[in-house]
TORBASE-87165 format. One record per residue (C-alpha): x, y, z; residue in three letters. Coordinates in steps of 0.05 Angstrom, whole numbers, padded with zeros to 5 digits, always signed. Layout:
<marnus>
XYZALA ...
</marnus>
This chain:
<marnus>
+02349+02148+01070MET +02288+02165+01113HIS +02261+02106+01154SER +02196+02107+01115LEU +02235+02089+01053GLY +02268+02028+01082LYS +02283+01973+01032ARG +02233+01917+01042LEU +02249+01846+01023LYS +02207+01806+00974ASP +02167+01775+01030CYS +02105+01812+01010TYR +02061+01795+01069GLU +02104+01843+01109LEU +02068+01905+01132SER +02087+01976+01116CYS +02120+01989+01182ASP +02085+02045+01221PRO +02140+02094+01237THR +02150+02144+01291THR +02132+02217+01284GLY +02082+02240+01232ASP +02065+02170+01207ASN +02052+02134+01273SER +01979+02121+01254SER +01990+02093+01184GLN +01951+02031+01165ILE +01987+01965+01170GLU +01983+01933+01102ILE +02024+01884+01061GLY +02052+01892+00991TYR +01997+01930+00954PRO +02003+01892+00888ARG +02013+01819+00911PRO +02020+01788+00841GLN +02076+01834+00817LEU +02124+01846+00875ARG +02192+01880+00877ARG +02242+01886+00932ALA +02248+01962+00935SER +02185+02001+00951TRP +02161+02056+00997ILE +02094+02058+01032CYS +02066+02129+01030LEU +02007+02117+01077ASN +02004+02160+01139GLY +01998+02234+01153SER +01983+02281+01094TRP +01964+02353+01093LYS +01891+02361+01073PHE +01839+02413+01057THR +01768+02415+01029PHE +01752+02462+00970ASP +01677+02462+00967ASP +01675+02524+00922ALA +01725+02495+00873GLY +01770+02556+00876GLN +01836+02518+00872PHE +01863+02492+00806VAL +01937+02481+00823ARG +01978+02469+00887PRO +02003+02541+00889GLY +01932+02566+00900ASP +01929+02535+00969ILE +01956+02579+01024SER +01925+02543+01084ASP +01921+02468+01094TRP +01864+02463+01145THR +01870+02390+01165HIS +01917+02331+01172THR +01890+02265+01145ILE +01912+02193+01155GLN +01918+02162+01086VAL +01889+02116+01060PRO +01827+02129+01101PHE +01774+02172+01067ALA +01757+02239+01100PRO +01686+02215+01114GLU +01710+02161+01162CYS +01732+02173+01234THR +01798+02135+01226LYS +01822+02189+01177SER +01823+02239+01234GLY +01770+02281+01200ILE +01703+02244+01199GLY +01665+02295+01158ASP +01606+02263+01121THR +01581+02327+01088GLY +01580+02343+01014PHE +01651+02360+00991HIS +01662+02357+00916PRO +01736+02376+00919ASN +01791+02357+00968CYS +01866+02366+00965TRP +01924+02324+00993TYR +01998+02337+01000GLU +02059+02305+01032ARG +02134+02300+01026GLU +02175+02237+01023PHE +02246+02213+01014ASP +02272+02164+00963LEU +02324+02109+00970PRO +02392+02126+00940GLU +02393+02079+00881GLN +02391+02085+00806GLU +02329+02073+00765GLY +02262+02102+00749ARG +02212+02119+00803VAL +02139+02099+00797LEU +02085+02130+00840LEU +02024+02085+00851HIS +01953+02100+00876PHE +01911+02040+00893GLY +01845+02077+00886ALA +01822+02150+00889VAL +01748+02167+00885ASP +01731+02194+00835TYR +01777+02236+00792ARG +01849+02249+00812ALA +01899+02301+00787ARG +01970+02294+00811VAL +02029+02342+00817TRP +02100+02324+00839VAL +02145+02381+00861ASN +02094+02429+00833GLY +02093+02398+00763GLN +02030+02366+00736PHE +02041+02291+00721VAL +01975+02254+00716ALA +01899+02256+00709ASP +01859+02193+00725HIS +01784+02181+00726GLU +01752+02120+00761GLY +01743+02111+00835GLY +01758+02037+00841HIS +01820+02023+00798THR +01894+02037+00807PRO +01939+02083+00767PHE +02014+02092+00763SER +02059+02150+00743ILE +02132+02152+00723ASP +02155+02213+00762ILE +02230+02207+00749THR +02233+02269+00705HIS +02204+02315+00758VAL +02244+02292+00819LEU +02288+02338+00859ASN +02361+02319+00859GLU +02368+02333+00933ASN +02319+02336+00991GLY +02249+02309+00997PRO +02198+02301+00941GLN +02129+02333+00946ARG +02066+02300+00918VAL +02000+02338+00914THR +01933+02308+00894LEU +01867+02340+00877TRP +01808+02292+00884ALA +01742+02311+00851GLN +01680+02272+00872ASP +01613+02303+00857ASP +01566+02273+00910PRO +01505+02284+00866PHE +01532+02253+00802ASP +01491+02190+00791LEU +01521+02176+00722ALA +01587+02151+00751LYS +01601+02082+00781PRO +01590+02094+00855ARG +01564+02028+00884GLY +01530+02036+00952LYS +01551+02108+00963GLN +01491+02149+00983ASP +01473+02213+00946TRP +01432+02238+01005GLN +01466+02273+01064LEU +01448+02217+01113GLU +01452+02143+01093PRO +01384+02113+01081HIS +01354+02045+01064SER +01411+02002+01035LEU +01457+02060+01017TRP +01519+02077+01057TYR +01565+02137+01072PRO +01604+02166+01014ARG +01678+02153+01003THR +01717+02211+00973SER +01790+02217+00954GLY +01845+02168+00970ILE +01819+02102+00999TRP +01873+02051+00981GLN +01948+02050+00991THR +01995+02101+00961VAL +02065+02075+00947TRP +02127+02084+00905ALA +02178+02037+00877GLU +02244+02041+00841VAL +02249+02003+00775VAL +02303+01996+00722PRO +02300+02037+00659SER +02272+01975+00625THR +02224+01936+00669TYR +02167+01886+00672ILE +02104+01929+00674GLU +02049+01877+00675HIS +02040+01801+00676ILE +01979+01757+00670ARG +01968+01684+00687TRP +01913+01641+00656THR +01908+01568+00678PRO +01885+01516+00627HIS +01866+01454+00667PHE +01843+01414+00607GLU +01911+01419+00573ARG +01951+01421+00639TRP +01981+01487+00618GLU +01987+01557+00648ILE +01981+01616+00601GLY +02033+01670+00614PHE +02036+01741+00587GLU +02088+01793+00603ALA +02095+01865+00580PHE +02161+01901+00582VAL +02165+01977+00581THR +02221+02027+00576GLY +02283+02023+00531GLU +02279+01962+00485GLN +02339+01920+00464TYR +02350+01861+00418ASP +02360+01795+00453GLY +02320+01809+00516MET +02294+01747+00550GLN +02246+01731+00605ILE +02260+01672+00651LYS +02202+01640+00688VAL +02211+01593+00747LYS +02149+01560+00777LEU +02152+01521+00842THR +02106+01491+00894VAL +02143+01487+00960GLY +02209+01453+00943CYS +02183+01422+00879GLN +02207+01454+00814LEU +02153+01454+00760LEU +02181+01499+00706VAL +02246+01536+00691ASN +02238+01565+00621ASP +02267+01623+00581THR +02230+01662+00527TYR +02251+01715+00477GLU +02218+01784+00485VAL +02188+01805+00419ILE +02163+01877+00412ASN +02163+01884+00487GLY +02116+01826+00498GLU +02113+01752+00513ILE +02052+01707+00503HIS +02064+01634+00521ARG +02029+01572+00544ARG +02072+01537+00595ILE +02061+01462+00592ALA +02069+01427+00659LEU +02089+01355+00665SER +02021+01321+00669ASP +02022+01265+00721PRO +01958+01237+00689GLY +01928+01203+00750ILE +01877+01245+00787ASP +01907+01233+00856ASP +01972+01265+00834TYR +01937+01319+00794ARG +01894+01338+00853ASN +01955+01355+00894GLU +01968+01414+00847LEU +01897+01439+00839LEU +01870+01502+00873TRP +01803+01496+00908SER +01771+01524+00972PRO +01786+01458+01005GLU +01859+01456+00983LYS +01883+01524+00958PRO +01950+01504+00927THR +01987+01563+00899LEU +02046+01562+00851ILE +02103+01610+00867ASP +02131+01647+00807ALA +02198+01681+00796GLN +02200+01724+00733VAL +02266+01754+00711GLN +02283+01801+00653LEU +02352+01789+00624TRP +02394+01827+00573GLN +02449+01779+00550ASP +02480+01757+00616ASP +02455+01817+00656LYS +02395+01812+00703LEU +02354+01874+00687VAL +02291+01866+00729ASP +02260+01814+00774GLU +02190+01806+00803VAL +02156+01754+00846LYS +02086+01729+00833SER +02041+01669+00840TYR +01988+01632+00802THR +01947+01568+00809ALA +01922+01509+00768MET +01847+01521+00770ARG +01791+01524+00720THR +01719+01544+00725VAL +01665+01532+00673ALA +01591+01520+00661ILE +01568+01451+00639GLN +01494+01447+00626ARG +01460+01465+00691ASP +01520+01462+00737ARG +01579+01505+00757PHE +01644+01467+00747MET +01708+01473+00786LEU +01768+01435+00760ASN +01724+01393+00715GLY +01674+01372+00769HIS +01606+01399+00790PRO +01614+01446+00849TYR +01559+01474+00892TYR +01569+01548+00909LEU +01553+01571+00980ARG +01565+01646+00979LEU +01551+01703+01026VAL +01540+01775+01003LEU +01598+01817+01027ASP +01592+01893+01026GLN +01665+01904+01048GLY +01654+01962+01097TYR +01680+01974+01168TRP +01648+02022+01218PRO +01708+02068+01229ASP +01742+02061+01161THR +01686+02052+01110LEU +01710+02018+01047MET +01783+02015+01070THR +01801+01956+01115ALA +01830+01978+01182PRO +01889+01930+01171SER +01914+01873+01128ASP +01897+01827+01186GLU +01824+01850+01182ALA +01821+01828+01109LEU +01850+01760+01127ARG +01802+01754+01186ARG +01742+01766+01140ASP +01764+01709+01094VAL +01774+01663+01154GLU +01706+01680+01184LEU +01670+01668+01118VAL +01701+01598+01114LYS +01687+01584+01188MET +01613+01599+01174MET +01610+01543+01122GLY +01612+01586+01059PHE +01660+01573+01003ASN +01656+01641+00970GLY +01633+01713+00973VAL +01597+01758+00925ARG +01633+01824+00934LYS +01573+01870+00927HIS +01580+01937+00891GLN +01653+01943+00908LYS +01720+01929+00875ILE +01759+01903+00934GLU +01831+01917+00953ASP +01879+01867+00920PRO +01901+01847+00990ARG +01832+01816+01001PHE +01839+01777+00937LEU +01908+01755+00959TYR +01881+01725+01024TRP +01824+01693+00986ALA +01876+01661+00940ASP +01919+01638+00999VAL +01864+01612+01044LEU +01817+01586+00991GLY +01755+01629+00981LEU +01718+01639+00915MET +01699+01710+00895VAL +01646+01737+00849TRP +01672+01806+00829GLU +01617+01857+00815GLU +01623+01926+00784MET +01596+01984+00826PRO +01536+02013+00791SER +01519+02081+00763ALA +01446+02100+00772TYR +01431+02140+00709ARG +01433+02114+00638PHE +01471+02164+00596THR +01525+02159+00543PRO +01575+02186+00594LYS +01554+02133+00645ALA +01564+02077+00593VAL +01632+02105+00575GLU +01653+02108+00647ARG +01628+02038+00663MET +01662+02008+00603THR +01729+02040+00617LYS +01731+02024+00691GLU +01705+01953+00683TRP +01760+01940+00632THR +01812+01965+00682GLU +01782+01921+00736VAL +01788+01858+00694ILE +01859+01877+00674ASN +01878+01887+00747ARG +01847+01823+00775ASP +01844+01770+00720ALA +01904+01731+00748SER +01873+01718+00816HIS +01851+01645+00821PRO +01799+01663+00874CYS +01757+01702+00823ILE +01708+01653+00791VAL +01652+01697+00763VAL +01648+01769+00736TRP +01584+01810+00747VAL +01580+01876+00708PRO +01508+01894+00729PHE +01464+01883+00791ASN +01388+01887+00793GLU +01384+01931+00731SER +01417+01989+00769TRP +01439+02039+00717GLY +01397+02005+00664VAL +01328+02012+00696PRO +01285+02002+00633ASP +01311+01935+00608LEU +01242+01909+00593THR +01223+01967+00548ALA +01285+02002+00522THR +01332+01970+00472GLU +01394+02013+00488PRO +01390+01988+00560HIS +01387+01916+00538ARG +01444+01928+00488HIS +01486+01958+00543CYS +01480+01895+00587VAL +01493+01851+00527GLN +01553+01893+00507ALA +01585+01890+00576LEU +01572+01815+00579TYR +01607+01803+00512HIS +01663+01852+00528LEU +01676+01814+00593THR +01677+01747+00555LYS +01725+01778+00505THR +01773+01804+00558LEU +01769+01739+00598ASP +01739+01679+00563PRO +01758+01633+00620THR +01705+01653+00671ARG +01628+01654+00672PRO +01595+01722+00669VAL +01528+01743+00700VAL +01505+01800+00657GLY +01452+01827+00705ASN +01449+01793+00773ASP +01379+01786+00802GLY +01328+01788+00745TRP +01313+01814+00675GLU +01367+01772+00644SER +01387+01784+00572ALA +01457+01755+00571ALA +01485+01709+00624THR +01521+01644+00638ASP +01485+01635+00705ILE +01411+01651+00716LEU +01417+01690+00781ALA +01353+01702+00822ILE +01341+01750+00879HIS +01283+01730+00924ASP +01274+01758+00994TYR +01211+01719+01012ASP +01223+01704+01085ASN +01176+01644+01088LYS +01214+01579+01076PRO +01151+01542+01057THR +01136+01591+01001ARG +01208+01585+00975LEU +01201+01509+00976ALA +01137+01513+00936LYS +01164+01564+00887ARG +01228+01526+00871TYR +01213+01455+00892GLY +01215+01391+00849PRO +01143+01398+00826GLU +01157+01465+00794VAL +01165+01467+00718LYS +01220+01513+00694LEU +01172+01542+00642SER +01125+01562+00699ASP +01183+01592+00739LEU +01205+01637+00682PHE +01136+01653+00655ASP +01097+01665+00719ARG +01142+01680+00778GLN +01162+01752+00793ARG +01211+01754+00852PRO +01220+01827+00868GLY +01163+01843+00820GLY +01210+01832+00760ARG +01212+01781+00704VAL +01271+01734+00709LEU +01287+01734+00634THR +01271+01785+00581LEU +01228+01769+00521ASP +01271+01738+00467GLY +01322+01715+00517HIS +01293+01652+00549PRO +01329+01607+00598HIS +01373+01561+00557ASN +01393+01510+00609GLY +01443+01553+00648GLN +01454+01538+00722PRO +01402+01571+00766ILE +01425+01602+00831MET +01391+01640+00886LEU +01441+01697+00891THR +01406+01741+00941GLU +01358+01718+00995PHE +01349+01722+01070GLY +01366+01793+01093GLY +01344+01777+01164ILE +01358+01837+01208ALA +01374+01838+01281TYR +01405+01893+01323ALA +01419+01894+01397ASP +01365+01937+01430ARG +01419+01973+01469GLU +01456+01998+01408GLN +01443+02071+01387PRO +01384+02080+01339ASP +01366+02006+01344ALA +01295+02023+01324ASP +01320+02052+01258LYS +01357+01992+01231VAL +01338+01967+01162TRP +01327+01896+01136GLY +01282+01854+01093TYR +01252+01821+01154VAL +01268+01834+01227ARG +01280+01786+01284SER +01263+01805+01355SER +01323+01769+01386ASP +01384+01728+01368VAL +01347+01662+01379SER +01295+01681+01327GLU +01350+01701+01278LEU +01383+01633+01286GLN +01316+01597+01277ILE +01299+01637+01215ARG +01368+01628+01184TYR +01369+01553+01198THR +01300+01543+01168ALA +01315+01583+01106LEU +01381+01547+01093LEU +01348+01480+01105ASP +01300+01493+01048VAL +01350+01526+01000VAL +01402+01471+01009ASN +01349+01419+00988LYS +01325+01454+00924VAL +01352+01410+00869GLY +01342+01465+00817MET +01396+01508+00849PHE +01470+01502+00833SER +01487+01549+00889GLY +01464+01608+00931PHE +01486+01673+00962CYS +01458+01694+01029TYR +01448+01767+01048THR +01493+01784+01083GLN +01560+01776+01119LEU +01561+01836+01166THR +01516+01891+01191ASP +01533+01952+01150THR +01512+02018+01181PHE +01436+02020+01185GLN +01429+01954+01146GLU +01429+01902+01201ALA +01423+01840+01157ASN +01490+01811+01178GLY +01505+01743+01207LEU +01561+01783+01241LEU +01557+01850+01275TYR +01595+01906+01242ALA +01654+01892+01288ASP +01655+01820+01261ARG +01626+01789+01324THR +01580+01731+01306PRO +01507+01741+01326LYS +01502+01668+01344PHE +01558+01615+01349PRO +01598+01602+01286LEU +01588+01527+01293GLU +01512+01537+01288ALA +01519+01584+01228ILE +01564+01533+01193ALA +01516+01475+01208TYR +01458+01512+01177ALA +01499+01539+01118THR +01523+01469+01098LEU +01454+01438+01102GLY +01435+01384+01152ARG +01448+01314+01128GLY +01506+01332+01082GLU +01557+01297+01127GLU +01614+01292+01078GLU +01617+01365+01059GLU +01603+01385+01131GLU +01662+01344+01155ASP +01708+01376+01103VAL +01688+01447+01119MET +01682+01440+01194LEU +01749+01405+01198SER +01779+01475+01196GLY +01743+01491+01261VAL +01797+01466+01309LYS +01842+01518+01339ALA +01812+01560+01395SER +01793+01633+01389TRP +01797+01665+01458SER +01746+01718+01476PRO +01791+01735+01535GLU +01843+01759+01485GLU +01790+01803+01454ASN +01798+01773+01384VAL +01730+01801+01367PHE +01705+01862+01404PRO +01640+01848+01440GLY +01649+01772+01439ALA +01604+01767+01500ALA +01545+01787+01456LYS +01552+01720+01420ALA +01548+01682+01486GLY +01619+01656+01484TRP +01630+01629+01554THR +01699+01597+01545SER +01758+01596+01499ALA +01734+01529+01472ASP +01667+01556+01449SER +01691+01584+01383ILE +01740+01554+01334GLN +01787+01579+01280SER +01812+01559+01212VAL +01885+01536+01218PRO +01938+01585+01194ASN +01960+01570+01123CYS +02034+01557+01124GLY +02079+01562+01064GLY +02037+01610+01023TYR +02072+01653+00972PRO +02115+01705+01005GLY +02114+01672+01074SER +02188+01658+01074GLN +02243+01708+01054PRO +02284+01685+00996ARG 
</marnus>
């Protein structure tokens, strides 16, 4: 077997090994689907043949006589890391590569993490799949089209109309050059491509749903392929060396739906040892086996957690207790790789940095993030608000696309304990006439109720920012940069009736007529946006932000003053600061685009946590112990942050014993 197809063990944090030859530049990334892992898989990242087809003259692989480029998958052709770096308008692009398969029996599944926007796939010249939706995965059983000998050839046609505003596109600009708060486009493959060998009957999908109140974990499994009487699924749950569950269930009509009751210790001190939270992210390892009589048919590894989130009156609840949310807006872009992380380590580093800055969560803004980010958020303890990328026209087609893709998103990610809130719409994008047009309001309400139907265990924010018609959290966006005005607008002397009847942050009403505030938690989910860019950087005079600081000291003063006020507003159950990193021309980040802090992380964390909150500060800053060394170039450009010694910046300790950390 070719070295690219080496059999990897079930230790799923292992990277796809960069190999010699034509794949020497492939991205280092761990198991692409961390909650359903198998031992035998092949990473197909690396060098692919590539060509643009702006005129749309090709309709099948045989039409292409000249592959004009080589591209490094999974990086989009618009980014420099792909080896192409062409940011022009290209509605069609084609990919092709060959690969070898391991010599073992079973069916072969070909997986694409995400292809923007429509993908058509051929294997060995035969058409096998058509998928629409730029942010969700799709899988193909390619067994029937495989060559008996020699390499296999996969060809993909990606269609992505840059001017189509009726498709979910998030922050991708429709103009040639990025402007305001819109970023470069992402076309084609932008998440990992991989293949795995499965038995003829196999576990296709599983879902975990913790029920803290009953001390149970909901478990669903779906078996596909040939069905036999007497099939059983065995589930073993462990935490470290402690066995929690070792149960067996009959498979009925290819499915299992069970509530797994854990042995409830009763006393909170013992219970707390098993609960997941940002302060103590305990994960439960899962081994799931499919048996036919006494024969092991299929086996997957997974993980879950005992964690519940809810709304109780005006507070967000985590594991039955009020929990204050300190979030940061995270666009999830990198300078040289756009929406694709440069490595698995880069995703982990982002999670660590967010926690080091005093935040306990992120609002992933207008992006469905790679599952590997969610994995690290699960492992290291970071809450995530997951938000659907917007379309910008309201048409029946746009509604159909949003509904389909959002359903796929929830299906992909519902088992991740880190996800605590779903957000189908942001700032009325795609539904611009909510105040005047009933179909727009009905669309928001429909997506809210659809989300609650697909996942009744998490709060849903129907339209984040303003013009609320259906929501579990009243989310406000207010970019007033004067702390005194924010204190006056939201302070203790303010009546809620006045807030919702008279205030217009962003020039918009907070709630629509007929949909008053009904006691839901109130959160300031976008504010700040303080821009600063080094005067020496290219086009420093063109950077964009809601308010601009002249130097780093002014940025620190402004941030500290804003957070001092927001932390003291008793009305708020949480906040989300704009934003984590500089993103192209939008220089609002607390970090530069290369993840260098603009001022020391200790100072950021102190302001984020609010002065005077010693207990929480001690908990969060206790992770700031191990040294980060600028001499080792942990973050490029560390000198910009004024780090004079290895002791001047600190790190969250490595999390030992997380799922997959030890081979079994």
